[in-house]
C-alpha positions, 0 to 999 in steps of 0.5 A: 670687235676693232673698227680700223681694220682689224689689224693684228699684232704680234707681241714684242719679243721681250714680252712676257710669254706666259700671257695666256691671251694675245688675240686682239690684244691692243695694249700691254704696259708691264712694269716689270719689262719696263726694266729688261735688256730689251728696255735698257736696265733702269735703277729703281726710283728713276723717273720714267720718260716712256713705258714701252708697249709690249703688245707690239702695236707701238703705243708707247706712253711718254712724257717729255716734261722731266717734272711730270714723269712717274717713277719706275720704282722696285718692290721688295728685295726679291725684285731683280732689275733683271727678272722682270716678272714681278716687283716693279710699279710706275708710281704717280705722285698724285699732283702732276704725274701722267703718261700719255700716248696720241695719234693712236686712230682706233675705234672700239665697240667692245673692250676688255680691260685689265688694270693691275693698280695699288692707289695710295689716297682718293683726295676726290674729283675723279682720281684716275687710273687712265682714260681713252678719248678722241683728239682733244675731246672729253674722254667720258663724252668720246672714249672711256675713263677709270677712276675713284669718282667724285668724293674723296675717301679714307679707302678705296671703295669707289670705282666709276667706268664711264664712256660713249654709250654707258655715260654717268658717273657711278660706283661699281665696286661693291667692297671697300679695301685698304689703300696701298694694297694691289688690286686686279680690276677688270672690265668687259664691254660686251656688245652681245649683251649690251652691258659693261661689267666690272670685276675687282680681284677676280670677284664680279662686282657692278655692271651697267648698260651699253649702248653699243656706241663706237668709242674712240681711242685716238688718245690714252692717259695713265695716271690721270683723265682727259677731261673737263666737267664744265663747258670749257675745253678738255685737258689732263687733270685727276691725277692718280696717287699711287701705283700701276703695275700693269695695263692691258687692253683687248678689242673685244670682249673675252670669254669667261675662260678667257677672263679666268686665264688672264686673272689667273697669269696677273694673279700668279705673276704680281703675288710677291708684289701684293705682298711686298707692297704694303710692308714697304709703303708702311716702313718708308715714306717714299709714297707718302707725298700726300698725308693719307686719310684715316678713318676715326674710331667711334666717331661722334654724330656730329664732329665740329673741327674748331674749338669752342662748340659742343654737340647732342644728337637731337632725339627726333627721327627724319631723314635727308634733311639738308636744311635747318632754320630757327623761327623767332619762337625758337621752333625749327624748321627742317626741310627734306630733299623729299620735299617735306618740311617739319617743325621741331619743337622742344617739349621739356625746355632743355633747348633740344627739339624732341617733338616733330610735326609736319608743316608742309606735305610736298605730294611732289609739288616741290623737286630737289629743294635745296635752301630755305628761309624764314618769312620775318614777321610783317613781310609782304608775303604774309599779307592774304589774297585781299591785300591785308596782313595776317597777323597769325601768318608764319612762313619759309621761302624754299628754292627747289627745282624750277621755281622758288616758293613761299610756304604760308600758314595764314591761320596759325596752326602750324601747317602750310596751307599755301604754296605761292611761286614767287619766282619760275620760268628759267630753263630747267637742266636735266639734273635734279637741282637748279635752284640753290639757297635762299635769303631775305633781306632784312630792311627791304626784304628783297629775296635772293636766291642762287640759280645753278649751272649745268655743271653743277659739281664743278 
């Protein structure tokens, strides 16, 4: 559904007539048709200042800055400039290339999106295929974005589709494929079923709830995002390193038959490109402006990146451990993200902990703990309620959401019987973590901790 008068457009005369569905077609970027006579013949590798929209809506995307223009690249010897049906991609360098359109003035309650693309790498921080946004606003708050999520990866195994009414980064991809291979990604925002569904190469992938909020499509970015994870104003960032062959956007949820028809059309149209692209990338360095990530075979449990270190696996089974600290007698505290604290001991004198005992059972008292410091002998925290220093007392200080706590063992049995809250009272953020890290000054015993921000991942 299009909330802007329900305008209909006739596809450009130079557009591919084989597209089986054109009703409510809002955008059609076809790299093959960017080299037709209607748009002027172009040599392979030329900077692309404007990628014309074949839908008839005139939503051309452009880039005025020559240094930030992507390249129009021919793949395979069979792709001629006059064909335009396959063999061409728009190549983004992952550094600063992008194309954009403004003043589109569209509102969408439903949509169907197709992207035919081959990312070459993912260095993390939401490398994006495209985004839509309200003028000057963040894409994920006002429109939508399709990206490879926050973490860097050695293969394409993460696709994040989020936007207004289906917010929050989430991986909707259920498989992993090598970089430099061409794939058809399609997504449907279905208001009737209140869900957003993603498919990858025609196979159903993830889905997420749709609240039904109206999306803004004032501005469009191809090869990047219009975003900001902090509190500042949004800007173009998160640049794609890869190729885009085609983009289709419809202002309604296509039926299953229509989806199958468009998928078949795209699969047939780009089959030669799909076969030729991996050979082209492996035979040349045209796309290798960034060093590709390589999966290490038979990686050890721990791998140090500097010389002079060795590593041995500890024969103790624990999960979600995020802090390790030795106490003066050589025993090792291990803090889990679930709030439990374990004490690890070496029973046979080989300096490797091989036994575990629970020092503190959380039972919901600590939320998202990240940060652990060992209370030094003689510290004021080791005094009991009467103010008397207990010689056998030991303890740790842990930072968790909403508070910093001392977990104290006064009787020396290596089990904490007291949680003493030593700092609290700040306004909590919605995320699971806010207080992070603890340090105790060796001279005056002062306790320091870090308090994060709402944009904890920025």
